[in-house]
NULUM-679864 format. One line per field, with one value per residue (C-alpha): x, y, z. Coordinates in Angstrom, 3 decimals, padded with zeros to 6 digits. Layout:
<nodes>
X	[X,...]
Y	[Y,...]
Z	[Z,...]
</nodes>
This chain:
<nodes>
X	[-046.753,-045.102,-041.725,-038.810,-037.502,-038.926,-038.623,-037.305,-037.525,-035.178,-036.982,-036.230,-033.712,-033.706,-029.873,-030.067,-032.014,-029.408,-026.552,-028.253,-028.506,-024.916,-023.325,-026.003,-026.700,-029.811,-031.960,-031.568,-027.767,-027.728,-030.063,-027.727,-024.752,-026.615,-027.795,-024.112,-023.244,-021.812,-023.633,-021.421,-020.486,-016.794,-017.297,-019.473,-017.037,-014.178,-016.349,-017.393,-014.324,-011.400,-007.969,-004.681,-003.254,-005.856,-004.682,-003.655,-000.018,001.351,003.356,000.105,000.231,002.017,005.273,005.775,008.810,010.457,009.654,011.099,014.140,014.958,014.384,016.724,019.264,019.030,019.479,022.529,024.110,023.246,021.341,019.037,015.334,012.701,009.057,006.758,003.196,-000.111,-001.123,-004.335,-004.644,-004.133,-001.023,000.496,000.110,001.351,004.527,004.985,004.452,006.841,009.619,009.554,009.567,012.475,014.500,013.800,015.285,018.442,017.527,018.303,014.821,013.525,010.173,008.652,005.014,004.129,002.311,-001.393,-001.766,001.405,001.864,-001.524,-001.962,000.492,003.953,004.809,007.919,008.548,009.112,012.059,014.784,013.942,014.003,017.388,018.691,017.868,020.475,017.818,018.605,015.168,011.794,008.780,005.374,002.528,-001.164,-000.330,001.680,-000.394,-000.754,002.784,004.071,005.935,007.557,008.818,010.203,012.011,013.296,014.800,016.677,018.084,019.184,016.396,014.510,010.864,008.501,004.807,002.364,-001.178,-004.838,-006.378,-007.535,-004.806,-004.834,-004.437,-000.799,001.027,004.267,007.319,008.615,010.728,007.470,003.850,001.844,-001.853,-004.589,-007.066,-005.178,-006.883,-003.611,-002.446,-003.525,-004.417,-007.721,-008.724,-009.256,-010.423,-007.215,-006.565,-003.100,-002.160,-003.387,-001.063,001.820,000.926,001.160,004.567,005.806,004.392,006.251,009.539,009.384,008.412,011.292,013.713,012.185,011.339,008.458,007.912,004.667,002.899,000.807,002.341,001.546,-001.958,-002.899,-002.030,-003.511,-006.855,-007.021,-005.969,-008.408,-011.434,-010.392,-010.044,-013.588,-012.397,-014.755,-014.839,-014.983,-012.244,-008.792,-009.720,-012.178,-009.481,-006.940,-009.414,-010.851,-007.458,-005.933,-008.793,-008.492,-004.816,-005.305,-006.580,-003.694,-001.292,002.092,003.867,003.960,002.433,-000.524,-001.096,-001.249,-003.641,-006.010,-005.881,-006.748,-009.528,-010.995,-010.966,-008.459,-009.206,-012.176,-012.879,-012.283,-014.663,-014.743,-016.545,-013.563,-011.198,-013.245,-014.519,-012.039,-008.570,-008.734,-009.874,-007.108,-004.470,-006.239,-006.454,-002.667,-002.673,-005.805,-004.363,-000.815,000.806,001.429,004.799,003.102,001.330,004.496,006.520,003.896,004.383,008.165,008.800,009.782,009.281,006.054,006.482,006.952,003.997,001.747,002.565,002.083,-001.361,-002.417,-001.449,-003.275,-006.351,-006.234,-005.860,-008.862,-010.917,-009.817,-010.737,-014.231,-014.768,-013.653,-015.941,-018.934,-018.397,-018.134,-021.122,-023.361,-022.278,-022.851,-026.292,-027.307,-026.257,-028.177,-031.370,-031.335,-030.799,-032.959,-030.144,-031.461,-034.675,-032.885,-030.034,-029.495,-025.848,-024.827,-021.711,-020.524,-017.264,-015.595,-012.234,-012.190,-013.041,-010.239,-009.570,-008.246,-011.712,-014.219,-014.473,-015.888,-018.320,-019.392,-020.268,-022.491,-024.255,-024.830,-026.653,-028.674,-029.950,-029.521,-027.736,-024.202,-022.018,-018.795,-017.308,-014.483,-011.912,-010.538,-006.853,-004.609,-006.815,-007.453,-010.407,-009.617,-012.623,-013.759,-016.936,-019.141,-021.809,-024.945,-025.184,-025.419,-024.096,-020.484,-019.133,-015.761,-017.541,-019.234,-015.935,-014.115,-016.536,-015.555,-011.820,-010.921,-011.852,-009.825,-006.183,-006.262,-008.677,-008.930,-010.893,-013.581,-017.264,-018.313,-015.524,-013.464,-010.886,-010.112,-008.385,-009.663,-008.709,-011.293,-011.735,-013.086,-015.557,-018.595,-018.228,-017.444,-020.663,-022.685,-021.192,-021.481,-024.975,-026.072,-024.681,-026.259,-029.678,-029.382,-028.003,-029.419,-032.952,-035.748,-035.290,-031.637,-032.645,-035.253,-034.047,-034.212,-033.857,-032.861,-034.163,-032.393,-035.020,-037.999,-036.711,-039.239,-038.055,-038.398,-035.905,-033.133,-031.735,-028.249,-027.630,-028.641,-026.437,-023.435,-023.665,-024.544,-021.295,-019.404,-020.656,-018.517,-016.831,-019.439,-018.647,-018.582,-019.517,-020.766,-023.232,-024.835,-027.941,-031.312,-034.280,-037.997,-040.452,-044.198,-046.916,-044.522,-045.929,-044.301,-043.970,-043.800,-043.152,-039.995,-037.230,-035.150,-031.396,-029.098,-031.783,-030.846,-031.534,-034.569,-034.845,-037.871,-038.842,-040.594,-042.397,-043.262,-044.095,-043.480,-039.918,-038.930,-035.918,-034.486,-034.554,-032.187,-032.909,-029.689,-030.128,-033.833,-035.493,-036.674,-038.231,-040.002,-042.122,-045.288,-043.986,-045.744,-046.696,-049.248,-048.676,-048.446,-045.705,-043.479,-039.786,-036.859,-033.864,-030.337,-028.672,-025.980,-024.005,-021.702,-019.397,-019.807,-017.507,-016.999,-020.729,-022.378,-025.392,-027.780,-030.179,-031.992,-030.833,-033.817,-033.394,-036.984,-040.526,-044.044,-047.539,-048.684,-051.693,-053.868]
Y	[016.513,014.060,014.731,012.476,012.387,012.017,015.550,015.728,019.240,019.576,020.807,024.252,024.069,026.536,026.465,028.155,031.096,031.484,031.334,033.924,036.302,035.750,036.399,038.634,036.125,035.673,032.919,030.791,030.930,030.001,027.079,025.799,025.906,024.032,021.461,020.760,020.297,023.786,024.950,027.235,030.819,029.869,027.022,029.193,032.119,029.795,028.272,031.633,033.763,031.392,032.430,030.667,032.054,030.002,026.632,024.189,023.913,021.055,019.752,018.705,015.707,012.771,011.953,015.431,016.250,012.946,013.426,016.941,015.929,013.016,015.104,017.859,015.192,013.878,017.403,018.016,014.694,015.208,011.928,010.964,011.226,009.542,010.602,007.659,008.554,007.303,007.716,009.708,013.518,013.584,011.420,013.151,016.634,015.454,014.233,017.518,019.607,017.656,017.253,020.985,021.839,019.499,020.866,024.439,023.518,022.212,018.533,015.936,014.690,012.437,010.743,007.413,006.633,003.022,002.084,001.629,-001.270,-003.189,-002.436,-001.508,000.741,001.417,000.533,-003.073,-005.123,-005.594,-001.810,-002.004,-003.056,-000.080,002.335,000.962,001.301,005.010,005.115,006.289,006.695,007.934,007.172,009.367,008.057,010.417,009.494,005.843,003.504,003.245,-000.532,-001.112,-002.916,-005.607,-003.066,-000.921,-003.984,-005.197,-001.691,-001.378,-004.632,-003.195,000.037,002.235,004.388,005.306,008.131,007.463,010.273,009.146,009.851,006.420,004.116,001.852,-001.913,-003.808,-002.747,000.457,000.386,000.662,003.680,006.624,008.556,007.958,011.095,010.324,012.400,009.521,007.459,007.803,008.490,011.113,013.955,016.096,017.992,017.668,014.114,015.041,016.117,014.618,013.372,016.846,018.254,016.021,016.963,020.649,020.251,018.599,021.421,023.957,022.215,022.105,025.825,026.660,024.566,026.432,029.785,030.408,032.810,031.623,032.308,028.942,030.119,027.702,024.763,026.022,026.031,022.370,021.432,022.944,020.870,017.647,018.079,018.618,015.922,013.416,014.257,015.161,016.802,020.584,021.417,022.529,023.057,021.591,024.421,027.051,025.242,024.969,028.475,030.165,027.971,028.688,032.422,032.291,030.246,033.213,034.804,031.920,032.269,028.911,027.339,023.977,025.209,028.109,025.726,023.442,026.320,027.504,024.144,023.749,027.086,028.738,031.561,035.190,034.479,033.462,029.736,027.587,024.086,022.728,023.807,021.946,018.765,018.526,020.419,020.401,017.191,014.853,015.996,015.198,011.997,010.730,010.328,007.986,006.114,005.282,004.532,007.819,009.391,010.771,013.231,014.944,015.028,016.524,019.233,020.481,020.195,021.826,025.490,025.548,027.093,025.288,021.889,022.494,023.408,020.060,018.141,019.572,018.767,015.137,015.161,016.570,013.815,011.209,012.682,012.457,008.837,008.153,009.579,007.353,004.252,005.159,005.638,002.229,000.452,002.371,001.321,-002.312,-002.339,-000.722,-003.204,-006.130,-004.736,-004.105,-007.334,-009.459,-007.206,-007.136,-003.945,-005.795,-008.845,-007.300,-004.406,-004.162,-004.378,-006.397,-006.728,-007.512,-008.064,-009.129,-006.197,-003.371,-000.927,-001.013,002.518,003.990,001.550,003.642,006.581,004.280,002.730,006.205,006.865,003.515,004.105,007.342,005.772,002.744,004.170,001.090,000.661,-000.690,-002.692,-003.155,-005.586,-005.740,-009.260,-009.686,-012.746,-014.617,-011.662,-009.299,-005.652,-003.938,-000.399,000.436,003.420,003.648,005.542,008.114,006.521,003.169,002.270,000.184,-000.234,-001.973,-004.389,-005.128,-005.501,-008.247,-010.146,-009.532,-013.230,-013.674,-010.697,-010.325,-006.717,-003.825,-000.248,002.953,004.949,004.684,005.909,004.519,001.331,-000.537,-004.251,-007.183,-010.755,-013.999,-014.765,-018.226,-016.510,-014.251,-016.508,-016.964,-013.235,-012.315,-014.701,-013.333,-009.628,-009.988,-011.718,-008.845,-006.286,-007.943,-007.553,-004.020,-002.141,-001.186,000.039,003.475,003.608,002.812,005.567,008.647,011.525,015.228,016.903,020.471,022.856,025.514,027.200,030.250,032.383,034.460,037.858,036.668,036.311,039.779,041.213,040.997,037.328,036.560,038.219,035.750,032.880,033.256,032.865,029.283,028.478,026.236,023.470,019.783,016.736,017.748,021.112,020.284,023.051,024.079,023.105,025.423,025.147,027.718,026.956,028.281,029.312,030.384,029.159,032.089,031.279,027.898,026.062,026.019,022.912,023.513,021.114,018.391,017.827,020.857,022.981,026.706,028.655,031.717,031.453,034.019,034.096,037.008,039.526,038.296,036.553,034.272,032.239,028.517,026.025,022.292,020.538,017.127,017.109,017.902,014.324,014.040,017.420,017.174,017.867,021.264,024.097,027.741,028.775,025.844,026.492,024.344,023.843,024.152,022.499,024.504,025.604,028.901,029.297,032.519,033.186,035.964,037.280,040.102,041.007,041.169,038.728,036.875,034.515,031.832,028.956,025.394,023.068,020.030,018.782,020.049,018.988,020.278,022.601,021.212,023.993]
Z	[-005.606,-003.221,-001.609,-002.591,000.983,004.451,005.852,009.380,010.803,013.761,016.884,018.263,021.073,024.017,023.897,020.489,021.952,024.716,022.183,019.968,022.927,024.075,020.664,019.124,016.365,014.219,015.724,012.595,012.725,016.406,015.663,012.938,015.315,018.045,015.498,014.779,018.440,018.941,022.037,024.125,023.360,023.319,020.833,018.627,018.668,017.658,014.913,013.478,014.113,014.927,013.620,012.927,016.163,018.027,016.701,019.419,020.433,018.296,021.249,022.905,020.557,022.144,020.358,018.880,021.013,020.106,016.399,016.164,018.202,015.900,012.764,013.973,014.842,011.261,009.885,012.085,011.104,007.417,007.419,004.558,005.406,003.261,003.465,002.702,001.709,000.405,-003.241,-002.725,-002.559,001.203,000.968,-002.061,-000.593,002.812,001.107,-000.754,002.382,004.594,002.019,001.291,005.002,005.751,002.860,003.960,007.354,005.707,005.694,003.045,002.233,-000.524,-000.961,-001.867,-002.688,-003.556,-006.738,-006.046,-008.442,-007.559,-003.877,-002.442,000.563,003.373,004.643,003.881,004.542,000.810,000.579,002.957,000.466,-001.778,001.165,002.245,-001.326,-001.008,001.827,004.267,007.966,008.967,007.384,008.113,007.086,006.210,005.958,006.612,008.819,011.990,011.516,010.180,013.284,011.311,009.000,011.896,013.695,010.573,009.821,013.307,012.787,009.544,011.241,009.848,012.325,011.701,012.634,011.975,011.203,010.439,011.170,010.641,013.414,014.848,015.185,018.435,018.794,017.903,015.886,018.150,016.253,017.407,017.555,016.561,015.757,015.440,017.105,016.815,019.395,022.765,024.562,022.035,024.319,021.326,021.610,017.937,016.675,013.159,011.403,007.972,007.057,005.795,009.106,011.137,008.830,009.215,013.004,012.640,010.416,012.859,015.697,013.758,013.034,016.617,017.939,015.713,016.609,012.976,012.450,008.903,007.101,006.754,003.787,001.268,003.537,004.321,000.640,000.230,003.610,002.610,-000.595,001.140,004.025,001.776,-000.715,002.143,003.281,006.773,009.247,008.804,012.477,014.831,013.360,009.970,009.549,010.084,007.886,005.016,005.324,005.561,002.859,000.440,001.037,000.093,-003.092,-005.057,-006.914,-006.173,-007.918,-007.592,-011.078,-010.169,-008.163,-010.550,-013.528,-011.650,-010.877,-014.493,-016.033,-013.451,-014.566,-011.142,-011.421,-010.559,-008.329,-004.765,-004.359,-002.332,-000.869,-003.961,-006.066,-003.733,-003.606,-007.178,-009.364,-007.807,-005.781,-008.581,-010.934,-008.307,-007.308,-010.882,-010.919,-007.927,-008.972,-012.392,-011.242,-012.312,-008.891,-009.937,-012.319,-009.421,-007.330,-010.175,-010.558,-007.001,-006.985,-010.372,-010.690,-014.457,-015.750,-019.076,-017.400,-015.066,-018.001,-019.595,-016.361,-015.597,-019.154,-018.531,-015.180,-016.882,-019.488,-016.730,-014.960,-018.155,-018.556,-014.933,-015.520,-018.572,-016.658,-013.756,-016.038,-017.646,-014.277,-012.930,-015.830,-015.500,-011.744,-012.021,-014.703,-012.466,-009.485,-011.434,-013.464,-010.338,-008.103,-005.573,-003.987,-003.130,-001.728,000.273,002.655,001.632,-002.029,-002.919,-006.505,-008.245,-011.593,-012.957,-015.409,-013.020,-012.233,-008.494,-008.558,-009.165,-007.653,-004.471,-006.409,-008.206,-004.890,-003.639,-006.666,-006.372,-002.662,-003.507,-006.331,-004.401,-000.905,000.357,001.705,-001.107,-001.416,-004.894,-005.635,-008.412,-008.919,-009.707,-009.458,-007.032,-004.750,-004.456,-003.753,-002.214,-001.629,000.259,001.085,003.760,004.752,007.543,011.002,009.770,010.531,007.666,009.382,012.284,009.886,008.156,011.477,012.496,009.340,009.785,010.146,006.474,005.220,004.222,005.413,005.819,007.040,006.781,008.537,009.401,005.943,003.732,003.851,001.828,002.122,000.459,000.521,-001.184,-003.840,-002.309,000.823,-000.981,-000.568,003.216,003.496,001.666,003.807,007.007,006.218,004.725,007.910,009.978,007.634,007.989,011.769,011.917,008.947,009.901,007.647,009.184,008.118,004.532,004.370,002.530,004.950,004.506,007.752,007.843,010.189,010.477,008.845,007.007,005.184,002.231,004.008,006.653,004.035,004.668,004.090,007.842,007.902,004.883,006.521,009.420,007.084,005.134,008.408,008.519,005.476,004.478,004.384,004.373,006.627,010.183,008.938,006.205,004.190,006.176,004.750,005.313,004.702,003.371,003.199,000.905,-001.841,-005.225,-008.458,-010.858,-014.538,-016.089,-014.907,-017.536,-018.263,-018.524,-020.398,-020.221,-016.565,-014.404,-013.685,-013.016,-011.819,-009.815,-006.457,-004.317,-000.649,001.630,-001.154,-001.835,-005.058,-005.538,-008.386,-007.580,-009.203,-009.074,-010.070,-011.762,-010.908,-014.255,-014.694,-011.230,-011.220,-014.351,-012.330,-011.210,-013.018,-012.886,-010.268,-007.907,-004.186,-002.672,000.344,-000.513,001.211,000.067,000.793,-000.018,-002.646,-002.645,-005.595,-006.685,-010.218,-011.267,-007.639,-006.927,-004.542,-005.949,-004.193,-005.337,-003.695,-004.358,-004.325,-002.078,-002.276,-002.913,-002.008,-002.669,000.095,001.918,003.306]
</nodes>
């Protein structure tokens, strides 16, 4: 049986042995930490045991003093503040957090989130008349605005002051706002560059409460920050790790009507909540509202105090999410058919497709699925009124934002990260854009980048999976970007009994090595593992999945890949 991936076993590092001795860690745990760039005892201790009290002082972020000063001035003068946010999970929850914090401090705060379909992303000059109609004196952006230089300039001329809070990369010039809070900016002075939009807002709220000498419990904000951080696929290192871990821990038994209703309809009440729940159950239901132009439903859910109203709102969000899934599936099938019929994956190292009947609110999710299927970076476009709205996803070690940046002269606008981008282009420029970016892709995307790799952290034989090891292993949670779930390898493993197919998609079997037996689950691999049978001796690449069932911890192995063992 041949492996589906090229297995790359990370070499043993002497720094891991030193770390294991310093903190009395199992060798395997120390190796995992070193593999993720955590090499000193101090870094490792913060990673494993860091607490809320150890978060950085928010005033280390450049502009924080000016931001809090202007906000308190607005509160004292009873000025109207408007919080302007993005329409994704990160933006929606950032708006909710900041509006609630400002109101709790006695401020007059309202919010405005543009319509994804009509307005597109970010602060734009055409939003200004509506903001002024709201009688705003101070506008605070969340999860957007770092490139809104023209908007800020125009707003100043109209007598509207602006505070920018964002976590995206800036353009050539920064907006000349009252304050710009963005840890990504080189001159920000903030030690942690990986905060999501909700993370930057959390730091602002933390600063406001510190400035007022309020020792308020930040639990309500932590819960939302944890969802937004995971949903925005932010790195789960540093402060994000603490925000997510602490927020998840506090979600169990939540009482606020909106969040309680959301947990109930997602089927995750009365049990320990994990990062998968945040990213694949809670996040998508909130995101569906913004993707399909119904952002206000999600906002109402978090601002309502009525259990009856919240029950109705989450039902609508659930229906929107179901609709979103159906739309995605239709676009996915069409895109795959185009790629296969035209053999685009054989001709190009970057896949670019578009259609005038694709919904631009969901093409990013579809691009991610196509990227995984064909293992190519992907940009999908939705054509509307002469413009092409694009969303792209990339492979590890390939910066899509750099590729897009080198085609910027052809674009109306663009933004994003190494792994995910958004852009707008006139349809008349699509052909030269494709030629340009395909030329760059041919130069930069090597055969090695397009080879599916499975990075294996360490050999871990079944007898080494002890209660003591598992206790340290659970301290590595939560897993995500920057802290991927560790992958282990066990050799000469015996397959016990015939593998059982579950729901025509998954496979389950029992495996034995060194006298220990574990249940192995192969999710979505039934079709590719038809050769697997009882009595085979194989090498397993696997990860550990620990679940709670009726208060009892259970463990099984999640199959990542398998190959015949060669003696």
